[in-house]
N, CA and C atoms as an extended XYZ file, in Angstrom:
225
Properties=species:S:1:pos:R:3:atomname:S:1:resname:S:1:resid:I:1 pbc="F F F"
N         0.742       -1.239        0.009 N   MET     1
C         0.036        0.005        0.038 CA  MET     1
C         0.858        1.233        0.218 C   MET     1
N         0.575        1.996       -0.821 N   THR     2
C         1.462        3.495       -0.999 CA  THR     2
C         0.764        4.444       -0.056 C   THR     2
N         1.749        4.975        0.655 N   ARG     3
C         1.178        6.175        1.664 CA  ARG     3
C         1.672        7.412        0.988 C   ARG     3
N         1.095        8.424        1.397 N   PHE     4
C         1.181        9.876        0.702 CA  PHE     4
C         1.522       10.832        1.928 C   PHE     4
N         2.233       11.915        1.719 N   LEU     5
C         2.534       12.831        2.440 CA  LEU     5
C         1.960       14.210        1.614 C   LEU     5
N         1.355       14.853        2.559 N   VAL     6
C         0.931       16.376        2.025 CA  VAL     6
C         1.609       17.461        2.679 C   VAL     6
N         2.483       18.241        1.847 N   VAL     7
C         3.374       19.036        2.543 CA  VAL     7
C         2.953       20.458        2.088 C   VAL     7
N         2.867       21.409        2.971 N   LEU     8
C         2.690       22.907        2.809 CA  LEU     8
C         4.049       23.498        3.295 C   LEU     8
N         4.490       24.232        2.139 N   THR     9
C         5.909       24.841        2.167 CA  THR     9
C         5.869       26.244        1.923 C   THR     9
N         6.696       27.007        2.109 N   ASP    10
C         6.822       28.380        1.730 CA  ASP    10
C         7.900       28.301        0.499 C   ASP    10
N         7.274       29.159       -0.358 N   VAL    11
C         7.909       29.414       -1.607 CA  VAL    11
C         9.016       30.522       -1.360 C   VAL    11
N        10.201       30.171       -1.828 N   ARG    12
C        11.382       30.742       -1.794 CA  ARG    12
C        11.734       31.196       -3.167 C   ARG    12
N        12.449       32.607       -3.225 N   PRO    13
C        13.025       33.150       -4.349 CA  PRO    13
C        14.099       32.145       -5.189 C   PRO    13
N        13.933       32.137       -6.228 N   ALA    14
C        14.913       31.193       -6.967 CA  ALA    14
C        16.236       31.880       -6.734 C   ALA    14
N        16.996       30.926       -6.560 N   GLU    15
C        18.606       31.449       -6.203 CA  GLU    15
C        19.511       30.598       -7.400 C   GLU    15
N        19.360       31.563       -8.392 N   GLY    16
C        20.095       31.065       -9.703 CA  GLY    16
C        19.071       30.257      -10.727 C   GLY    16
N        19.652       29.288      -11.401 N   GLU    17
C        18.994       28.917      -12.520 CA  GLU    17
C        18.045       27.690      -12.106 C   GLU    17
N        18.647       26.734      -11.173 N   VAL    18
C        17.939       25.559      -10.951 CA  VAL    18
C        17.698       25.552       -9.480 C   VAL    18
N        16.550       24.916       -8.980 N   ARG    19
C        16.140       24.599       -7.633 CA  ARG    19
C        16.412       23.103       -7.500 C   ARG    19
N        17.225       22.648       -6.288 N   ASP    20
C        17.270       21.464       -5.913 CA  ASP    20
C        16.761       21.046       -4.571 C   ASP    20
N        15.575       20.483       -4.575 N   GLU    21
C        14.921       20.290       -3.534 CA  GLU    21
C        15.654       19.434       -2.518 C   GLU    21
N        16.541       18.570       -2.917 N   ARG    22
C        17.326       17.581       -2.319 CA  ARG    22
C        18.388       18.095       -1.520 C   ARG    22
N        19.156       19.203       -1.938 N   THR    23
C        20.304       19.881       -1.147 CA  THR    23
C        19.823       21.278       -0.557 C   THR    23
N        18.465       21.741       -0.911 N   CYS    24
C        18.221       22.828       -0.148 CA  CYS    24
C        16.552       23.067       -0.237 C   CYS    24
N        15.836       22.020        0.508 N   PRO    25
C        14.512       21.990        0.408 CA  PRO    25
C        13.728       23.478        0.813 C   PRO    25
N        12.773       23.621        0.394 N   GLU    26
C        11.766       24.946        0.970 CA  GLU    26
C        11.345       24.470        2.513 C   GLU    26
N        11.217       25.559        3.171 N   ARG    27
C        10.965       25.425        4.672 CA  ARG    27
C         9.336       24.822        4.745 C   ARG    27
N         9.311       23.763        5.590 N   ARG    28
C         7.838       23.180        5.586 CA  ARG    28
C         7.151       23.684        6.828 C   ARG    28
N         5.998       24.046        6.398 N   ARG    29
C         4.892       24.633        7.352 CA  ARG    29
C         4.231       23.671        8.093 C   ARG    29
N         3.901       22.709        7.263 N   GLN    30
C         2.618       21.562        7.724 CA  GLN    30
C         3.045       20.320        7.003 C   GLN    30
N         2.962       19.113        7.643 N   VAL    31
C         3.055       17.916        6.924 CA  VAL    31
C         2.154       16.866        7.521 C   VAL    31
N         1.302       16.385        6.704 N   LEU    32
C         0.194       15.362        6.920 CA  LEU    32
C         0.350       14.132        6.351 C   LEU    32
N         0.204       12.873        6.901 N   GLY    33
C         0.033       11.702        6.138 CA  GLY    33
C        -1.419       11.223        5.729 C   GLY    33
N        -1.405       10.661        4.455 N   ALA    34
C        -2.602       10.170        4.090 CA  ALA    34
C        -2.468        8.404        3.675 C   ALA    34
N        -3.370        7.807        3.884 N   GLY    35
C        -3.456        6.398        3.415 CA  GLY    35
C        -3.751        6.076        2.053 C   GLY    35
N        -4.422        6.941        1.266 N   SER    36
C        -4.847        6.951       -0.213 CA  SER    36
C        -4.530        8.174       -0.723 C   SER    36
N        -4.479        8.001       -2.109 N   ARG    37
C        -4.516        9.020       -3.005 CA  ARG    37
C        -5.521       10.120       -2.757 C   ARG    37
N        -6.656        9.586       -2.806 N   ALA    38
C        -7.965       10.312       -2.726 CA  ALA    38
C        -7.950       11.346       -1.448 C   ALA    38
N        -7.579       10.450       -0.349 N   ALA    39
C        -7.493       11.328        0.983 CA  ALA    39
C        -6.376       12.401        0.938 C   ALA    39
N        -5.119       12.161        0.243 N   ALA    40
C        -4.358       13.137        0.039 CA  ALA    40
C        -4.785       14.322       -0.787 C   ALA    40
N        -5.528       14.069       -1.880 N   ASP    41
C        -6.098       15.057       -2.718 CA  ASP    41
C        -7.151       15.801       -2.079 C   ASP    41
N        -7.982       15.329       -1.130 N   ARG    42
C        -8.727       16.185       -0.481 CA  ARG    42
C        -7.885       17.010        0.761 C   ARG    42
N        -6.858       16.539        1.259 N   ILE    43
C        -6.129       17.337        2.184 CA  ILE    43
C        -5.502       18.551        1.385 C   ILE    43
N        -4.972       18.232        0.228 N   ALA    44
C        -4.237       19.163       -0.744 CA  ALA    44
C        -5.188       20.164       -1.081 C   ALA    44
N        -6.414       19.766       -1.270 N   GLY    45
C        -7.459       20.702       -1.950 CA  GLY    45
C        -7.802       21.775       -0.792 C   GLY    45
N        -7.739       21.309        0.646 N   ALA    46
C        -8.106       22.257        1.559 CA  ALA    46
C        -6.980       23.176        1.819 C   ALA    46
N        -5.853       22.697        1.747 N   PHE    47
C        -4.536       23.556        1.926 CA  PHE    47
C        -4.752       24.920        0.649 C   PHE    47
N        -4.979       24.137       -0.559 N   MET    48
C        -5.167       25.158       -1.643 CA  MET    48
C        -5.992       26.122       -1.374 C   MET    48
N        -7.118       26.152       -0.565 N   ALA    49
C        -7.849       27.266       -0.421 CA  ALA    49
C        -7.427       28.229        0.633 C   ALA    49
N        -6.149       27.976        1.084 N   LEU    50
C        -5.502       28.965        2.228 CA  LEU    50
C        -5.013       30.298        1.399 C   LEU    50
N        -5.272       31.376        1.817 N   GLY    51
C        -5.037       32.719        1.478 CA  GLY    51
C        -3.356       32.746        0.890 C   GLY    51
N        -2.531       32.267        1.620 N   MET    52
C        -1.221       32.255        1.574 CA  MET    52
C        -0.824       31.285        0.312 C   MET    52
N        -1.513       30.225        0.157 N   VAL    53
C        -1.253       29.430       -1.172 CA  VAL    53
C        -1.747       30.289       -2.274 C   VAL    53
N        -3.094       30.660       -2.336 N   ARG    54
C        -3.759       31.329       -3.304 CA  ARG    54
C        -2.895       32.676       -3.830 C   ARG    54
N        -2.039       33.177       -2.850 N   ALA    55
C        -1.357       34.263       -3.041 CA  ALA    55
C         0.156       34.135       -3.637 C   ALA    55
N         0.332       32.733       -3.784 N   GLY    56
C         1.550       32.447       -4.249 CA  GLY    56
C         2.754       32.473       -3.344 C   GLY    56
N         2.450       32.568       -1.808 N   ARG    57
C         3.416       32.674       -0.988 CA  ARG    57
C         3.951       31.202       -0.336 C   ARG    57
N         2.905       30.228       -0.384 N   GLN    58
C         3.138       28.828       -0.032 CA  GLN    58
C         2.706       28.051       -1.118 C   GLN    58
N         3.034       26.720       -1.131 N   ARG    59
C         2.864       25.844       -2.087 CA  ARG    59
C         2.474       24.450       -1.497 C   ARG    59
N         1.724       23.680       -2.206 N   VAL    60
C         1.341       22.162       -1.491 CA  VAL    60
C         1.951       21.205       -2.510 C   VAL    60
N         2.467       20.386       -1.890 N   LYS    61
C         3.026       19.039       -2.420 CA  LYS    61
C         2.566       17.808       -2.015 C   LYS    61
N         2.236       17.032       -2.906 N   VAL    62
C         1.738       15.532       -2.679 CA  VAL    62
C         2.793       14.502       -3.064 C   VAL    62
N         3.451       13.755       -2.079 N   ILE    63
C         4.367       13.029       -2.281 CA  ILE    63
C         3.889       11.423       -1.943 C   ILE    63
N         4.387       10.837       -2.830 N   ALA    64
C         4.088        9.156       -2.586 CA  ALA    64
C         5.179        8.636       -1.808 C   ALA    64
N         5.040        7.843       -0.810 N   VAL    65
C         6.052        7.396        0.143 CA  VAL    65
C         5.780        5.854        0.592 C   VAL    65
N         6.578        5.076        0.707 N   GLY    66
C         6.420        3.612        1.225 CA  GLY    66
C         5.484        2.643        0.329 C   GLY    66
N         6.062        2.658       -0.753 N   ARG    67
C         5.395        1.941       -1.941 CA  ARG    67
C         5.435        0.400       -1.346 C   ARG    67
N         4.380       -0.128       -1.143 N   GLY    68
C         4.369       -1.545       -0.777 CA  GLY    68
C         4.802       -2.536       -1.813 C   GLY    68
N         4.893       -3.928       -1.568 N   ARG    69
C         5.160       -5.012       -2.299 CA  ARG    69
C         3.764       -5.242       -3.083 C   ARG    69
N         3.890       -5.456       -4.336 N   PRO    70
C         2.600       -5.783       -5.081 CA  PRO    70
C         2.275       -7.224       -4.590 C   PRO    70
N         0.892       -7.362       -4.399 N   THR    71
C         0.522       -8.863       -4.046 CA  THR    71
C        -0.142       -9.538       -5.225 C   THR    71
N         0.226      -10.873       -5.146 N   SER    72
C        -0.197      -11.696       -6.277 CA  SER    72
C        -1.719      -12.057       -6.242 C   SER    72
N        -2.577      -12.148       -7.302 N   PRO    73
C        -3.873      -12.638       -7.182 CA  PRO    73
C        -4.414      -13.876       -6.051 C   PRO    73
N        -3.488      -14.807       -6.155 N   ASP    74
C        -3.818      -16.026       -5.492 CA  ASP    74
C        -3.535      -15.815       -3.792 C   ASP    74
N        -3.070      -14.740       -3.339 N   ARG    75
C        -2.973      -14.497       -2.019 CA  ARG    75
C        -3.900      -13.982       -1.351 C   ARG    75
């Protein structure tokens, strides 16, 4: 089973040509876990209604984590 993280971050100005989230991630404001993509989308939708997100000062990210092993049909 795939789990999802919904992350609300501050938008920072670009420092050069390329942004690399692995070496310098944006500051996290809120992180919530969800057990399904539908639940993650509902949480993200609620975050997107916030004034700071609508004004472009914050952004919402949905990240898939913890991908489970596929199960065979005979199990």
